[in-house]
FIDO-912957 format. One record per residue (C-alpha): residue number from 0; x, y, z. Coordinates in steps of 0.02 Angstrom, whole numbers. Layout:
% FIDO-912957
+-----+--------+--------+--------+
: num :     xx :     yy :     zz :
+-----+--------+--------+--------+
: NUM :      X :      Y :      Z :
...
+-----+--------+--------+--------+
This chain:
% FIDO-912957
+-----+--------+--------+--------+
: num :     xx :     yy :     zz :
+-----+--------+--------+--------+
:   0 :  -1520 :    134 :  -1658 :
:   1 :  -1599 :     36 :  -1801 :
:   2 :  -1755 :     95 :  -1887 :
:   3 :  -1854 :    -40 :  -1802 :
:   4 :  -1830 :     32 :  -1632 :
:   5 :  -1946 :    153 :  -1559 :
:   6 :  -1866 :    286 :  -1454 :
:   7 :  -1927 :    267 :  -1271 :
:   8 :  -1933 :    369 :  -1116 :
:   9 :  -1871 :    268 :   -978 :
:  10 :  -1884 :    312 :   -785 :
:  11 :  -1781 :    217 :   -657 :
:  12 :  -1841 :    243 :   -479 :
:  13 :  -1705 :    222 :   -351 :
:  14 :  -1511 :    254 :   -378 :
:  15 :  -1456 :     80 :   -312 :
:  16 :  -1352 :    -57 :   -395 :
:  17 :  -1510 :   -131 :   -496 :
:  18 :  -1554 :     41 :   -575 :
:  19 :  -1379 :     86 :   -607 :
:  20 :  -1349 :    -85 :   -692 :
:  21 :  -1507 :    -75 :   -797 :
:  22 :  -1472 :    101 :   -851 :
:  23 :  -1297 :     60 :   -897 :
:  24 :  -1357 :    -88 :  -1005 :
:  25 :  -1494 :      6 :  -1091 :
:  26 :  -1376 :    154 :  -1123 :
:  27 :  -1271 :     35 :  -1219 :
:  28 :  -1405 :    -57 :  -1307 :
:  29 :  -1508 :     95 :  -1347 :
:  30 :  -1402 :    252 :  -1333 :
:  31 :  -1548 :    372 :  -1406 :
:  32 :  -1669 :    323 :  -1273 :
:  33 :  -1707 :    454 :  -1141 :
:  34 :  -1663 :    382 :   -971 :
:  35 :  -1701 :    470 :   -808 :
:  36 :  -1673 :    424 :   -635 :
:  37 :  -1760 :    477 :   -477 :
:  38 :  -1681 :    447 :   -301 :
:  39 :  -1767 :    503 :   -131 :
:  40 :  -1591 :    526 :    -53 :
:  41 :  -1456 :    650 :    -92 :
:  42 :  -1331 :    515 :   -154 :
:  43 :  -1325 :    355 :   -253 :
:  44 :  -1318 :    179 :   -163 :
:  45 :  -1355 :    239 :      8 :
:  46 :  -1480 :    103 :     58 :
:  47 :  -1465 :    -76 :     16 :
:  48 :  -1332 :    -59 :   -109 :
:  49 :  -1210 :     39 :     19 :
:  50 :  -1065 :    -51 :     77 :
:  51 :  -1110 :    -37 :    249 :
:  52 :  -1282 :    -96 :    233 :
:  53 :  -1268 :   -261 :    139 :
:  54 :  -1185 :   -425 :    137 :
:  55 :  -1190 :   -439 :    -40 :
:  56 :  -1002 :   -442 :    -66 :
:  57 :   -968 :   -565 :   -207 :
:  58 :  -1098 :   -709 :   -193 :
:  59 :  -1033 :   -839 :   -304 :
:  60 :  -1086 :   -988 :   -209 :
:  61 :   -906 :  -1036 :   -174 :
:  62 :   -939 :  -1025 :     14 :
:  63 :  -1120 :   -996 :     66 :
:  64 :  -1177 :  -1165 :    140 :
:  65 :  -1371 :  -1112 :    123 :
:  66 :  -1355 :  -1128 :    -75 :
:  67 :  -1312 :  -1314 :    -53 :
:  68 :  -1450 :  -1410 :     39 :
:  69 :  -1426 :  -1584 :    104 :
:  70 :  -1580 :  -1690 :     40 :
:  71 :  -1663 :  -1826 :    150 :
:  72 :  -1563 :  -1959 :     63 :
:  73 :  -1408 :  -1878 :    119 :
:  74 :  -1352 :  -1813 :    -55 :
:  75 :  -1314 :  -1624 :    -83 :
:  76 :  -1425 :  -1523 :   -201 :
:  77 :  -1303 :  -1403 :   -286 :
:  78 :  -1419 :  -1332 :   -414 :
:  79 :  -1438 :  -1166 :   -331 :
:  80 :  -1248 :  -1150 :   -310 :
:  81 :  -1225 :  -1182 :   -495 :
:  82 :  -1353 :  -1045 :   -546 :
:  83 :  -1281 :   -920 :   -429 :
:  84 :  -1110 :   -948 :   -486 :
:  85 :  -1157 :   -935 :   -675 :
:  86 :  -1252 :   -780 :   -635 :
:  87 :  -1103 :   -699 :   -549 :
:  88 :   -989 :   -733 :   -694 :
:  89 :  -1112 :   -640 :   -803 :
:  90 :  -1090 :   -487 :   -694 :
:  91 :   -897 :   -499 :   -702 :
:  92 :   -908 :   -512 :   -894 :
:  93 :  -1016 :   -355 :   -904 :
:  94 :   -891 :   -258 :   -777 :
:  95 :   -743 :   -313 :   -877 :
:  96 :   -826 :   -248 :  -1037 :
:  97 :   -852 :    -82 :   -959 :
:  98 :   -668 :    -66 :   -897 :
:  99 :   -600 :   -138 :  -1061 :
: 100 :   -694 :     -5 :  -1155 :
: 101 :   -641 :    141 :  -1037 :
: 102 :   -824 :    167 :   -981 :
: 103 :   -774 :    151 :   -803 :
: 104 :   -602 :    153 :   -720 :
: 105 :   -508 :     86 :   -573 :
: 106 :   -593 :    -88 :   -548 :
: 107 :   -490 :   -102 :   -387 :
: 108 :   -617 :     22 :   -308 :
: 109 :   -751 :   -103 :   -315 :
: 110 :   -678 :   -278 :   -339 :
: 111 :   -528 :   -371 :   -266 :
: 112 :   -474 :   -551 :   -258 :
: 113 :   -501 :   -629 :    -89 :
: 114 :   -519 :   -815 :    -37 :
: 115 :   -694 :   -893 :      6 :
: 116 :   -706 :  -1013 :    142 :
: 117 :   -837 :  -1119 :    225 :
: 118 :   -806 :  -1169 :    408 :
: 119 :   -897 :  -1299 :    512 :
: 120 :   -877 :  -1398 :    676 :
: 121 :   -959 :  -1554 :    737 :
: 122 :   -959 :  -1725 :    654 :
: 123 :  -1115 :  -1707 :    559 :
: 124 :  -1068 :  -1536 :    488 :
: 125 :   -900 :  -1596 :    440 :
: 126 :   -973 :  -1743 :    342 :
: 127 :  -1101 :  -1628 :    257 :
: 128 :   -955 :  -1509 :    198 :
: 129 :   -858 :  -1653 :    138 :
: 130 :   -991 :  -1711 :     34 :
: 131 :  -1031 :  -1530 :    -27 :
: 132 :   -844 :  -1523 :    -72 :
: 133 :   -847 :  -1678 :   -171 :
: 134 :  -1011 :  -1627 :   -263 :
: 135 :   -951 :  -1459 :   -310 :
: 136 :   -773 :  -1498 :   -365 :
: 137 :   -832 :  -1628 :   -496 :
: 138 :   -879 :  -1472 :   -589 :
: 139 :   -756 :  -1350 :   -675 :
: 140 :   -858 :  -1199 :   -597 :
: 141 :   -777 :  -1241 :   -435 :
: 142 :   -608 :  -1300 :   -484 :
: 143 :   -466 :  -1254 :   -363 :
: 144 :   -568 :  -1281 :   -209 :
: 145 :   -482 :  -1373 :    -64 :
: 146 :   -545 :  -1460 :     93 :
: 147 :   -461 :  -1496 :    251 :
: 148 :   -507 :  -1561 :    416 :
: 149 :   -322 :  -1554 :    480 :
: 150 :   -313 :  -1415 :    619 :
: 151 :   -129 :  -1376 :    572 :
: 152 :   -186 :  -1345 :    392 :
: 153 :   -324 :  -1238 :    453 :
: 154 :   -200 :  -1135 :    560 :
: 155 :   -124 :  -1090 :    396 :
: 156 :   -283 :  -1040 :    312 :
: 157 :   -369 :   -949 :    451 :
: 158 :   -238 :   -909 :    597 :
: 159 :   -354 :   -786 :    684 :
: 160 :   -494 :   -918 :    689 :
: 161 :   -378 :  -1058 :    753 :
: 162 :   -287 :   -948 :    884 :
: 163 :   -331 :  -1018 :   1059 :
: 164 :   -456 :  -1135 :    990 :
: 165 :   -494 :  -1289 :   1104 :
: 166 :   -532 :  -1430 :    980 :
: 167 :   -653 :  -1543 :   1066 :
: 168 :   -750 :  -1610 :    910 :
: 169 :   -707 :  -1630 :    719 :
: 170 :   -674 :  -1467 :    626 :
: 171 :   -656 :  -1431 :    436 :
: 172 :   -655 :  -1299 :    304 :
: 173 :   -650 :  -1270 :    119 :
: 174 :   -552 :  -1139 :     31 :
: 175 :   -549 :  -1069 :   -146 :
: 176 :   -438 :   -928 :   -193 :
: 177 :   -535 :   -868 :   -340 :
: 178 :   -667 :   -778 :   -234 :
: 179 :   -682 :   -591 :   -227 :
: 180 :   -734 :   -448 :   -117 :
: 181 :   -862 :   -332 :   -212 :
: 182 :   -898 :   -155 :   -144 :
: 183 :  -1067 :   -129 :   -214 :
: 184 :  -1088 :     45 :   -144 :
: 185 :   -923 :     93 :   -236 :
: 186 :   -981 :     10 :   -398 :
: 187 :  -1157 :     93 :   -392 :
: 188 :  -1080 :    262 :   -373 :
: 189 :   -961 :    224 :   -524 :
: 190 :  -1103 :    166 :   -632 :
: 191 :  -1215 :    309 :   -593 :
: 192 :  -1078 :    435 :   -630 :
: 193 :  -1051 :    348 :   -797 :
: 194 :  -1237 :    373 :   -834 :
: 195 :  -1219 :    558 :   -793 :
: 196 :  -1072 :    565 :   -911 :
: 197 :  -1181 :    488 :  -1043 :
: 198 :  -1310 :    622 :  -1026 :
: 199 :  -1429 :    529 :   -914 :
: 200 :  -1523 :    642 :   -790 :
: 201 :  -1509 :    587 :   -612 :
: 202 :  -1624 :    681 :   -490 :
: 203 :  -1576 :    662 :   -304 :
: 204 :  -1694 :    716 :   -162 :
: 205 :  -1845 :    671 :   -277 :
: 206 :  -1972 :    547 :   -201 :
: 207 :  -2099 :    450 :   -313 :
: 208 :  -2258 :    467 :   -219 :
: 209 :  -2378 :    380 :   -349 :
: 210 :  -2388 :    291 :   -513 :
: 211 :  -2538 :    276 :   -621 :
: 212 :  -2585 :    217 :   -791 :
: 213 :  -2635 :    347 :   -922 :
: 214 :  -2768 :    323 :  -1060 :
: 215 :  -2631 :    305 :  -1191 :
: 216 :  -2559 :    158 :  -1096 :
: 217 :  -2403 :    255 :  -1033 :
: 218 :  -2368 :    286 :   -846 :
: 219 :  -2383 :    447 :   -751 :
: 220 :  -2274 :    473 :   -599 :
: 221 :  -2309 :    593 :   -450 :
: 222 :  -2137 :    652 :   -397 :
: 223 :  -2104 :    756 :   -243 :
: 224 :  -1955 :    878 :   -259 :
: 225 :  -1897 :    877 :    -83 :
: 226 :  -1785 :   1026 :   -108 :
: 227 :  -1911 :   1128 :   -194 :
: 228 :  -2057 :   1063 :    -82 :
: 229 :  -2165 :   1047 :   -241 :
: 230 :  -2254 :    910 :   -340 :
: 231 :  -2216 :    875 :   -525 :
: 232 :  -2287 :    747 :   -653 :
: 233 :  -2180 :    643 :   -771 :
: 234 :  -2233 :    523 :   -898 :
: 235 :  -2143 :    370 :   -954 :
: 236 :  -2156 :    227 :  -1082 :
: 237 :  -2066 :    115 :   -964 :
: 238 :  -2036 :    122 :   -769 :
: 239 :  -1914 :     12 :   -674 :
: 240 :  -1950 :     11 :   -484 :
: 241 :  -1779 :    -22 :   -397 :
: 242 :  -1815 :     65 :   -242 :
: 243 :  -1756 :    -75 :   -121 :
: 244 :  -1885 :   -103 :     19 :
: 245 :  -1983 :     45 :    -51 :
: 246 :  -2018 :    -56 :   -218 :
: 247 :  -2171 :   -149 :   -145 :
: 248 :  -2276 :     10 :   -110 :
: 249 :  -2243 :     73 :   -281 :
: 250 :  -2278 :    -88 :   -361 :
: 251 :  -2445 :    -98 :   -271 :
: 252 :  -2481 :     79 :   -330 :
: 253 :  -2468 :     28 :   -510 :
: 254 :  -2627 :    -83 :   -485 :
: 255 :  -2565 :   -212 :   -614 :
: 256 :  -2630 :   -387 :   -587 :
: 257 :  -2455 :   -454 :   -555 :
: 258 :  -2447 :   -343 :   -402 :
: 259 :  -2592 :   -425 :   -310 :
: 260 :  -2569 :   -565 :   -171 :
: 261 :  -2392 :   -506 :   -141 :
: 262 :  -2326 :   -440 :     32 :
: 263 :  -2161 :   -404 :    114 :
: 264 :  -2084 :   -461 :    276 :
: 265 :  -1953 :   -336 :    332 :
: 266 :  -1792 :   -404 :    419 :
: 267 :  -1660 :   -288 :    497 :
: 268 :  -1487 :   -329 :    526 :
: 269 :  -1335 :   -286 :    636 :
: 270 :  -1146 :   -318 :    604 :
: 271 :   -998 :   -310 :    729 :
: 272 :   -860 :   -210 :    648 :
: 273 :   -673 :   -234 :    708 :
: 274 :   -594 :    -68 :    762 :
: 275 :   -421 :   -152 :    806 :
: 276 :   -302 :   -142 :    663 :
: 277 :   -195 :   -281 :    729 :
: 278 :   -348 :   -406 :    726 :
: 279 :   -399 :   -347 :    547 :
: 280 :   -219 :   -389 :    480 :
: 281 :   -230 :   -566 :    550 :
: 282 :   -378 :   -615 :    437 :
: 283 :   -385 :   -626 :    254 :
: 284 :   -541 :   -715 :    186 :
: 285 :   -735 :   -725 :    179 :
: 286 :   -780 :   -870 :    299 :
: 287 :   -957 :   -930 :    304 :
: 288 :  -1034 :  -1047 :    441 :
: 289 :  -1202 :  -1136 :    447 :
: 290 :  -1360 :  -1045 :    497 :
: 291 :  -1433 :  -1087 :    667 :
: 292 :  -1587 :  -1188 :    664 :
: 293 :  -1741 :  -1071 :    635 :
: 294 :  -1626 :   -932 :    566 :
: 295 :  -1674 :   -862 :    392 :
: 296 :  -1549 :   -898 :    259 :
: 297 :  -1486 :   -716 :    253 :
: 298 :  -1428 :   -738 :    432 :
: 299 :  -1295 :   -866 :    398 :
: 300 :  -1149 :   -807 :    505 :
: 301 :   -988 :   -749 :    417 :
: 302 :   -821 :   -669 :    458 :
: 303 :   -777 :   -557 :    317 :
: 304 :   -627 :   -465 :    256 :
: 305 :   -688 :   -311 :    172 :
: 306 :   -615 :   -168 :     72 :
: 307 :   -703 :     -7 :    113 :
: 308 :   -645 :    173 :     52 :
: 309 :   -472 :     76 :      5 :
: 310 :   -450 :      4 :    176 :
: 311 :   -449 :   -168 :    241 :
: 312 :   -598 :   -201 :    365 :
: 313 :   -667 :   -349 :    463 :
: 314 :   -852 :   -378 :    495 :
: 315 :   -951 :   -513 :    583 :
: 316 :  -1132 :   -549 :    562 :
: 317 :  -1266 :   -526 :    524 :
: 318 :  -1378 :   -523 :    676 :
: 319 :  -1555 :   -520 :    617 :
: 320 :  -1697 :   -409 :    701 :
: 321 :  -1864 :   -347 :    665 :
: 322 :  -1913 :   -168 :    609 :
: 323 :  -2081 :   -125 :    527 :
: 324 :  -1982 :    -10 :    415 :
: 325 :  -1949 :    -62 :    233 :
: 326 :  -1802 :     54 :    210 :
: 327 :  -1670 :    112 :    332 :
: 328 :  -1731 :    289 :    309 :
: 329 :  -1916 :    229 :    296 :
: 330 :  -2063 :    245 :    403 :
: 331 :  -2129 :    136 :    548 :
: 332 :  -2293 :    125 :    457 :
: 333 :  -2213 :     45 :    299 :
: 334 :  -2267 :   -134 :    341 :
: 335 :  -2444 :    -79 :    389 :
: 336 :  -2462 :     24 :    232 :
: 337 :  -2417 :   -124 :    132 :
: 338 :  -2567 :   -228 :    195 :
: 339 :  -2702 :   -232 :     56 :
: 340 :  -2867 :   -323 :     41 :
: 341 :  -2794 :   -433 :    -89 :
: 342 :  -2636 :   -488 :      6 :
: 343 :  -2715 :   -498 :    183 :
: 344 :  -2744 :   -691 :    179 :
: 345 :  -2579 :   -714 :    100 :
: 346 :  -2491 :   -615 :    247 :
: 347 :  -2599 :   -709 :    376 :
: 348 :  -2549 :   -877 :    307 :
: 349 :  -2360 :   -828 :    308 :
: 350 :  -2377 :   -780 :    492 :
: 351 :  -2457 :   -941 :    544 :
: 352 :  -2322 :  -1036 :    448 :
: 353 :  -2166 :   -945 :    517 :
: 354 :  -2202 :   -946 :    709 :
: 355 :  -2020 :  -1010 :    734 :
: 356 :  -1949 :   -875 :    630 :
: 357 :  -2035 :   -748 :    732 :
: 358 :  -1976 :   -821 :    896 :
: 359 :  -1793 :   -827 :    819 :
: 360 :  -1804 :   -636 :    769 :
: 361 :  -1864 :   -594 :    943 :
: 362 :  -1721 :   -687 :   1016 :
: 363 :  -1601 :   -595 :    908 :
: 364 :  -1680 :   -420 :    955 :
: 365 :  -1652 :   -459 :   1137 :
: 366 :  -1463 :   -502 :   1125 :
: 367 :  -1341 :   -394 :   1217 :
: 368 :  -1174 :   -345 :   1140 :
: 369 :  -1082 :   -473 :   1259 :
: 370 :  -1199 :   -611 :   1189 :
: 371 :  -1165 :   -559 :   1017 :
: 372 :   -974 :   -564 :   1053 :
: 373 :  -1001 :   -738 :   1118 :
: 374 :  -1068 :   -790 :    953 :
: 375 :   -914 :   -705 :    870 :
: 376 :   -805 :   -811 :    982 :
: 377 :   -871 :   -966 :    889 :
: 378 :   -767 :   -895 :    746 :
: 379 :   -630 :   -795 :    847 :
: 380 :   -613 :   -889 :   1021 :
: 381 :   -508 :   -745 :   1094 :
: 382 :   -615 :   -601 :   1030 :
: 383 :   -615 :   -456 :   1149 :
: 384 :   -774 :   -353 :   1159 :
: 385 :   -677 :   -186 :   1159 :
: 386 :   -612 :   -225 :    995 :
: 387 :   -783 :   -226 :    907 :
: 388 :   -921 :   -100 :    885 :
: 389 :  -1103 :   -129 :    818 :
: 390 :  -1169 :    -51 :    661 :
: 391 :  -1348 :    -59 :    601 :
: 392 :  -1351 :   -133 :    433 :
: 393 :  -1489 :   -110 :    288 :
: 394 :  -1668 :   -167 :    296 :
: 395 :  -1716 :   -315 :    183 :
: 396 :  -1897 :   -348 :    132 :
: 397 :  -1924 :   -538 :    100 :
: 398 :  -2065 :   -573 :    -25 :
: 399 :  -2220 :   -659 :     32 :
: 400 :  -2331 :   -734 :   -104 :
: 401 :  -2431 :   -888 :   -146 :
: 402 :  -2339 :  -1019 :   -241 :
: 403 :  -2379 :  -1195 :   -306 :
: 404 :  -2233 :  -1279 :   -204 :
: 405 :  -2254 :  -1186 :    -45 :
: 406 :  -2447 :  -1141 :    -46 :
: 407 :  -2521 :   -982 :     35 :
: 408 :  -2413 :   -859 :    112 :
: 409 :  -2244 :   -922 :     62 :
: 410 :  -2092 :   -825 :    122 :
: 411 :  -1975 :   -816 :    -22 :
: 412 :  -1783 :   -795 :     11 :
: 413 :  -1704 :   -727 :   -143 :
: 414 :  -1721 :   -600 :   -279 :
: 415 :  -1890 :   -570 :   -363 :
: 416 :  -1938 :   -477 :   -517 :
: 417 :  -2116 :   -429 :   -552 :
: 418 :  -2157 :   -366 :   -726 :
: 419 :  -2325 :   -309 :   -804 :
: 420 :  -2398 :   -421 :   -943 :
: 421 :  -2362 :   -287 :  -1073 :
: 422 :  -2176 :   -260 :  -1005 :
: 423 :  -2208 :    -81 :   -974 :
: 424 :  -2168 :    -88 :   -784 :
: 425 :  -2053 :   -195 :   -684 :
: 426 :  -2002 :   -205 :   -504 :
: 427 :  -1865 :   -285 :   -409 :
: 428 :  -1909 :   -361 :   -237 :
: 429 :  -1812 :   -471 :   -114 :
: 430 :  -1637 :   -488 :    -53 :
: 431 :  -1485 :   -603 :    -69 :
: 432 :  -1400 :   -647 :   -189 :
: 433 :  -1465 :   -480 :   -255 :
: 434 :  -1320 :   -370 :   -300 :
: 435 :  -1202 :   -505 :   -360 :
: 436 :  -1322 :   -565 :   -490 :
: 437 :  -1382 :   -392 :   -542 :
: 438 :  -1327 :   -408 :   -724 :
: 439 :  -1417 :   -565 :   -746 :
: 440 :  -1574 :   -511 :   -662 :
: 441 :  -1575 :   -352 :   -764 :
: 442 :  -1549 :   -440 :   -922 :
: 443 :  -1704 :   -544 :   -877 :
: 444 :  -1799 :   -380 :   -857 :
: 445 :  -1740 :   -323 :  -1032 :
: 446 :  -1792 :   -482 :  -1101 :
: 447 :  -1961 :   -479 :  -1031 :
: 448 :  -2003 :   -296 :  -1057 :
: 449 :  -1916 :   -269 :  -1228 :
: 450 :  -1936 :   -434 :  -1321 :
: 451 :  -1938 :   -363 :  -1491 :
: 452 :  -1787 :   -251 :  -1464 :
: 453 :  -1693 :   -391 :  -1390 :
: 454 :  -1685 :   -477 :  -1557 :
: 455 :  -1589 :   -332 :  -1630 :
: 456 :  -1478 :   -312 :  -1476 :
: 457 :  -1419 :   -496 :  -1465 :
: 458 :  -1260 :   -461 :  -1555 :
: 459 :  -1219 :   -307 :  -1434 :
: 460 :  -1270 :   -411 :  -1288 :
: 461 :  -1144 :   -547 :  -1339 :
: 462 :  -1007 :   -411 :  -1357 :
: 463 :  -1037 :   -363 :  -1172 :
: 464 :  -1067 :   -539 :  -1107 :
: 465 :   -982 :   -664 :  -1223 :
: 466 :  -1068 :   -814 :  -1138 :
: 467 :  -1238 :   -743 :  -1157 :
: 468 :  -1361 :   -878 :  -1212 :
: 469 :  -1249 :  -1017 :  -1151 :
: 470 :  -1226 :  -1108 :   -994 :
: 471 :  -1050 :  -1104 :   -926 :
: 472 :  -1076 :  -1270 :   -850 :
: 473 :  -1094 :  -1350 :  -1010 :
: 474 :   -942 :  -1271 :  -1093 :
: 475 :   -778 :  -1285 :   -990 :
: 476 :   -678 :  -1204 :  -1130 :
: 477 :   -791 :  -1055 :  -1131 :
: 478 :   -787 :  -1046 :   -937 :
: 479 :   -593 :  -1040 :   -933 :
: 480 :   -583 :   -902 :  -1071 :
: 481 :   -716 :   -799 :   -971 :
: 482 :   -631 :   -820 :   -807 :
: 483 :   -452 :   -788 :   -879 :
: 484 :   -514 :   -628 :   -974 :
: 485 :   -620 :   -559 :   -826 :
: 486 :   -487 :   -592 :   -707 :
: 487 :   -354 :   -492 :   -810 :
: 488 :   -456 :   -352 :   -849 :
: 489 :   -528 :   -328 :   -674 :
: 490 :   -355 :   -356 :   -590 :
: 491 :   -408 :   -512 :   -498 :
: 492 :   -244 :   -603 :   -535 :
: 493 :    -62 :   -559 :   -490 :
: 494 :    107 :   -624 :   -538 :
: 495 :     42 :   -684 :   -707 :
: 496 :     78 :   -645 :   -886 :
: 497 :    -57 :   -521 :   -952 :
: 498 :    -98 :   -626 :  -1106 :
: 499 :   -278 :   -586 :  -1105 :
: 500 :   -296 :   -411 :  -1062 :
: 501 :   -263 :   -332 :  -1228 :
: 502 :   -353 :   -461 :  -1332 :
: 503 :   -540 :   -464 :  -1362 :
: 504 :   -643 :   -609 :  -1296 :
: 505 :   -741 :   -655 :  -1453 :
: 506 :   -929 :   -685 :  -1431 :
: 507 :   -963 :   -865 :  -1451 :
: 508 :  -1090 :   -901 :  -1594 :
+-----+--------+--------+--------+
């Protein structure tokens, strides 16, 4: 640590993918800093990061149609797809650095290669997909993507979905083989174990009940030791609130100006999980369709091959619903407790603007299992109800705030970071693409909260993330280097000479 750095006491609230990522980054950048994690549950990654609770399984904008919007003139806006894709590559660079330096092991436990596909039916949707394909494949970021509206080709790509399908309208799909399946529950557990190996204290069954500012400008946390049934108080120079849906209440408790006029709208979810091994074997891809009219972006239907506990699984969903809880293990009073005098008008304005969304969520809540199977049959025509069971996914809390573009009470679909003006506290709110962009999001937290230290850390950051400070969109050669290197180190290619695995990817000046 350079003499210019002041040793800090850092507290991370929540042992999910965001805290695990931020802690791992800080431990590399400032190994002498004291980092402590407090987690309400008895294990890491049990809420939004858990593999059964999230659809964050490698979002790289290769197949998610909600990241590419058709504009009124018929052209396709691909700017969000570019941003998400670049951010995912920042994550893979950091993971490759950790594996390369033997800080974590067995990348196949959390990441595997898997084709990503988009699938549509109907003349208008096929034309949209064709235009999206043409716009994306002009860029090297999406090199290798294929388009087909030939049913025979689609039978090769997605045999399970084409079996017994009656084709009465145009049909099309795109496919790209450089996609991945990421198990963020497994990755979170790996990173938290790494932090513990580095001397970071991780306290399970410890619930942070309050945060207040002390006279010296630091933060005092009131922590409930759920095992000892007692309260204790801890002070910190910097606090990161990475408690999933629980972050909003804690952010409000800080009283910082940036916490005002922000609310949360909880959305619950369900998935259908296949329990027939023969059906699971027939599908090998992540296939995304188009969201129904009125559905929130996080409810884009998808049929996902997943690897969980080393075994191949098949999930379909999500089906949206409503619960006033902000966490799966939360309280039915969570939503009501988040209503404050400073955000009431914002929340009311949001409610007035989102009546169609409310109706959609009510409709989703009322679906029977057989009605959900009928939606599945749009993907798998001969799906049998007895082959599938329903699981309850995690809670998502979408941010509601006043914005210049959306006005009062705008419902935000995405990941939001709120930081205090002095950088002493930061909170992570929102949902997808979330986990897939965790490294970029946490680098933004570090840049905002430790601006002086970042000047000293830039060399180390470039060592961990060689593309740091550059856009991969603007540098095809760097993109190829990054993709080749991360693919080799993370085991995302096979049958190829390991030319990059044993060489360093030099930081680009």
